[in-house]
C-alpha positions as CSV (number, residue, x, y, z in Angstrom):
1,M,-0.6,9.2,-15.3
2,P,-2.8,6.4,-14.0
3,R,-2.7,6.1,-10.2
4,I,-2.0,2.4,-10.3
5,G,0.5,0.9,-12.7
6,L,2.3,-2.4,-13.1
7,G,5.9,-2.4,-11.8
8,M,8.0,-4.5,-14.2
9,A,11.1,-4.6,-12.0
10,A,12.8,-8.0,-11.7
11,I,10.0,-10.0,-13.3
12,G,12.7,-11.4,-15.6
13,P,13.6,-11.0,-19.2
14,G,11.6,-12.5,-22.0
15,A,8.6,-14.7,-21.4
16,P,7.8,-13.9,-17.8
17,S,7.7,-10.1,-18.5
18,R,5.7,-10.6,-21.7
19,A,3.1,-12.8,-20.0
20,A,2.7,-10.3,-17.1
21,M,2.3,-7.3,-19.4
22,E,-0.1,-9.0,-21.8
23,T,-2.2,-10.0,-18.8
24,A,-2.1,-6.5,-17.4
25,L,-3.2,-5.0,-20.7
26,E,-6.1,-7.4,-20.9
27,L,-7.2,-6.4,-17.4
28,G,-7.1,-2.7,-18.2
29,Y,-3.7,-1.5,-17.0
30,R,-2.4,1.4,-19.0
31,S,0.7,2.4,-16.9
32,F,3.8,0.3,-17.1
33,D,7.0,1.0,-15.1
34,T,10.2,-0.4,-16.5
35,A,13.9,0.5,-16.4
36,A,17.1,0.5,-18.5
37,F,18.8,-1.7,-16.0
38,K,22.0,-3.5,-16.9
39,A,21.3,-6.8,-15.1
40,V,19.8,-9.4,-17.3
41,W,17.3,-10.6,-14.7
42,Y,15.9,-7.1,-14.4
43,A,15.9,-5.7,-18.0
44,N,12.7,-5.8,-19.9
45,E,12.4,-2.5,-21.8
46,D,12.6,-4.5,-25.0
47,V,9.7,-6.8,-23.9
48,V,7.5,-3.7,-23.1
49,G,8.2,-2.4,-26.6
50,E,7.4,-5.7,-28.2
51,V,4.1,-6.0,-26.4
52,V,3.0,-2.5,-27.1
53,A,3.9,-2.8,-30.8
54,E,2.0,-6.1,-31.1
55,A,-1.1,-5.1,-29.1
56,K,-4.2,-5.2,-31.2
57,N,-6.8,-3.5,-28.9
58,V,-4.6,-0.8,-27.4
59,V,-2.9,2.2,-29.1
60,R,0.2,3.8,-27.9
61,S,-1.5,7.1,-27.0
62,E,-3.6,5.2,-24.4
63,L,-0.5,4.0,-22.5
64,F,1.8,5.7,-20.0
65,I,5.3,4.2,-20.1
66,T,7.9,5.0,-17.5
67,T,11.5,4.0,-17.8
68,K,14.7,5.0,-16.1
69,L,18.2,6.2,-16.7
70,H,20.8,4.0,-15.1
71,P,23.5,5.7,-13.0
72,A,26.2,4.2,-15.1
73,D,24.9,6.5,-17.9
74,H,25.3,9.7,-15.9
75,G,26.8,12.5,-18.0
76,P,26.1,14.5,-21.1
77,G,27.1,11.9,-23.8
78,A,26.1,8.7,-22.0
79,A,22.7,10.0,-20.9
80,A,21.8,11.1,-24.4
81,A,22.9,7.7,-25.8
82,A,20.9,5.9,-23.1
83,I,17.7,7.9,-24.0
84,A,18.1,6.9,-27.6
85,A,18.6,3.3,-26.6
86,S,15.5,3.3,-24.5
87,L,13.4,4.8,-27.4
88,R,14.7,1.9,-29.6
89,N,14.0,-0.7,-27.0
90,L,10.5,0.6,-26.3
91,R,9.8,1.0,-30.1
92,T,8.3,4.4,-29.5
93,S,8.9,7.9,-30.7
94,Y,8.4,9.3,-27.2
95,I,8.6,8.2,-23.5
96,D,5.8,9.4,-21.2
97,L,8.1,9.6,-18.1
98,M,11.8,9.1,-17.7
99,L,13.3,9.0,-14.2
100,I,17.0,9.2,-13.1
101,H,17.1,5.7,-11.4
102,Y,19.7,6.5,-8.8
103,P,21.6,9.7,-8.0
104,E,25.0,7.9,-7.7
105,C,26.6,4.9,-9.3
106,W,26.8,2.7,-6.1
107,S,29.0,-0.4,-6.4
108,D,26.3,-3.0,-6.1
109,I,24.5,-1.6,-9.2
110,C,27.4,-0.5,-11.2
111,D,30.1,-3.1,-10.7
112,G,32.3,-3.5,-13.8
113,M,30.6,-0.6,-15.7
114,G,33.4,1.9,-15.5
115,T,33.2,5.5,-14.3
116,P,30.3,7.7,-15.5
117,D,31.3,10.8,-17.5
118,G,29.2,13.1,-15.3
119,D,26.8,13.1,-12.4
120,W,23.0,13.3,-12.0
121,R,23.0,17.0,-12.5
122,D,24.5,16.6,-16.0
123,S,21.9,13.9,-16.7
124,W,19.1,16.1,-15.6
125,R,20.1,18.7,-18.2
126,V,20.0,16.0,-20.9
127,L,16.5,15.0,-19.8
128,E,15.4,18.6,-20.0
129,A,16.7,18.8,-23.5
130,A,14.9,15.7,-24.4
131,V,11.6,17.2,-23.1
132,E,12.3,20.3,-25.2
133,A,12.9,18.1,-28.2
134,G,9.6,16.1,-27.6
135,T,11.1,12.7,-27.1
136,I,10.3,12.6,-23.4
137,R,7.1,14.2,-22.1
138,S,7.8,14.2,-18.3
139,I,10.9,13.8,-16.2
140,G,11.7,12.9,-12.6
141,V,13.9,11.0,-10.3
142,C,14.0,7.8,-8.2
143,N,15.7,7.0,-4.9
144,F,16.7,10.6,-4.2
145,S,17.2,11.9,-0.7
146,P,15.4,15.0,0.7
147,R,18.7,16.9,0.4
148,E,19.1,15.9,-3.3
149,L,15.5,16.7,-4.0
150,A,15.9,20.2,-2.6
151,E,19.0,20.7,-4.8
152,L,17.1,19.3,-7.8
153,G,14.2,21.7,-7.2
154,A,16.5,24.6,-7.3
155,L,18.4,23.4,-10.3
156,A,15.5,22.3,-12.5
157,R,14.4,24.5,-15.4
158,I,11.7,22.1,-16.3
159,P,9.5,21.0,-13.4
160,V,10.1,17.7,-11.7
161,S,7.0,15.7,-12.5
162,V,7.5,12.6,-10.4
163,V,9.6,11.4,-7.5
164,Q,9.6,7.6,-7.1
165,S,10.9,5.8,-4.0
166,R,10.2,2.7,-2.0
167,Y,7.2,3.2,0.3
168,D,4.9,1.1,2.3
169,V,2.9,1.4,5.5
170,L,5.8,0.2,7.6
171,Q,8.1,2.7,6.0
172,A,5.7,5.6,6.4
173,G,7.5,7.2,9.4
174,V,10.9,6.6,7.9
175,D,10.2,7.9,4.3
176,D,7.7,10.7,4.9
177,A,10.6,13.1,4.6
178,V,11.1,12.1,1.0
179,V,7.4,12.4,0.4
180,A,7.5,15.9,1.9
181,A,10.5,16.9,-0.2
182,A,8.8,15.7,-3.3
183,T,5.6,17.6,-2.5
184,G,7.8,20.7,-1.7
185,I,9.1,20.8,-5.3
186,G,5.7,20.2,-6.8
187,A,6.2,16.5,-7.8
188,V,3.8,13.6,-7.6
189,F,5.1,10.8,-5.4
190,T,5.1,7.2,-6.7
191,A,5.6,4.3,-4.4
192,Y,7.4,1.2,-5.6
193,S,7.3,-2.1,-3.7
194,P,4.2,-0.8,-1.8
195,L,3.0,-4.3,-0.9
196,G,6.3,-5.3,0.9
197,G,8.3,-6.7,-2.0
198,Q,11.5,-5.2,-0.6
199,Y,11.6,-7.4,2.5
200,W,13.7,-10.0,0.8
201,N,14.7,-12.0,3.8
202,A,11.4,-12.1,5.7
203,A,9.8,-15.5,6.0
204,V,6.4,-13.8,5.9
205,N,5.5,-10.5,4.2
206,P,5.5,-8.1,7.1
207,V,3.3,-5.5,5.3
208,L,0.4,-7.8,4.3
209,S,0.5,-9.7,7.6
210,H,0.7,-6.8,9.9
211,P,-2.0,-7.0,12.6
212,T,-3.3,-3.5,12.0
213,V,-3.5,-4.1,8.2
214,T,-5.2,-7.5,8.6
215,A,-7.6,-6.3,11.2
216,I,-8.8,-3.4,9.0
217,A,-9.1,-5.8,6.0
218,A,-11.2,-8.1,8.1
219,E,-13.5,-5.3,9.3
220,L,-14.0,-4.0,5.8
221,E,-14.2,-7.5,4.2
222,T,-11.4,-6.7,1.8
223,S,-7.8,-7.8,1.3
224,P,-4.7,-6.5,3.1
225,A,-3.4,-5.4,-0.3
226,H,-6.5,-3.3,-0.8
227,V,-6.0,-1.7,2.6
228,V,-2.3,-0.9,1.9
229,L,-2.9,0.5,-1.6
230,R,-5.8,2.7,-0.5
231,F,-3.7,4.1,2.3
232,L,-1.2,5.3,-0.4
233,L,-3.9,6.5,-2.8
234,Q,-5.7,8.5,-0.1
235,R,-2.4,10.3,0.7
236,G,-2.2,11.5,-2.9
237,M,0.4,9.0,-4.1
238,T,0.5,6.8,-7.1
239,A,1.8,3.2,-6.9
240,V,3.4,0.6,-9.2
241,P,3.0,-2.8,-7.4
242,R,4.7,-5.7,-9.1
243,S,2.8,-8.9,-9.8
244,T,2.8,-11.8,-12.2
245,S,-0.5,-13.2,-10.8
246,R,-3.6,-12.4,-12.8
247,A,-5.8,-12.5,-9.7
248,H,-3.4,-10.1,-7.8
249,M,-3.1,-7.8,-10.8
250,A,-6.9,-7.6,-11.1
251,A,-7.3,-7.0,-7.3
252,N,-4.7,-4.2,-7.3
253,L,-6.3,-2.4,-10.2
254,A,-9.7,-2.8,-8.6
255,T,-8.4,-0.8,-5.6
256,L,-9.2,2.3,-7.6
257,A,-12.9,1.5,-7.3
258,V,-13.0,0.9,-3.6
259,E,-15.0,3.7,-1.9
260,D,-14.2,2.8,1.8
261,L,-12.0,5.4,3.5
262,I,-9.1,3.8,5.2
263,W,-7.0,6.1,7.3
264,F,-4.7,4.6,9.9
265,Q,-1.2,4.7,11.3
266,V,0.8,1.6,11.8
267,V,2.5,1.6,15.3
């Protein structure tokens, strides 16, 4: 799995997602993180599938595609149907990584979708069966608590490959328990919104404008985004920052080539 991928969340359906993915492919991205989300503004599995199918200079085997199982699809029957739908949307015979998107069907993400016919434990068994069948290569979870990760580690017959959660330098002290729990069950930790995209109501991005981050960036003559992403990479994490800007995508991917060591703690 490439250490830097493009997060496709909430870019929008249709043209915006297509343009972002086409640009990313051209720049050299090979990892794309999407989801089988129900909201129209979020869903773009179909766009990912279209771009991959139409790509002229990239073959499927060079790509690492991640998608997610929506909590409304928890349960034996619904999870199996959801996997089949994702395969159709992505126009592929296999998914590189499929994550359980949320452990529970919280009201703000499942309004009007009915009651799932099972829970995340049932869904995990379905994902394991899909790995055994060869339609999914790796499985993991997203937005799980340390307690849930401990239970999953004990439950899993097939190892948990990836744990994905929100993580940035300001959340480090808060979310390190999730990172530790992921490491404890042998999973790779992937950070989403690593550049501060989750601070919806902030007038200024608090991650990229933090005095410690900007001071280090100035000293090393690099960007705050480079500092933040290197902080995560040097802790053994992978990251899927979202962007629709060609310049920002290129800069994020170039983080992999930066040799400066950047160790710091935001206080």
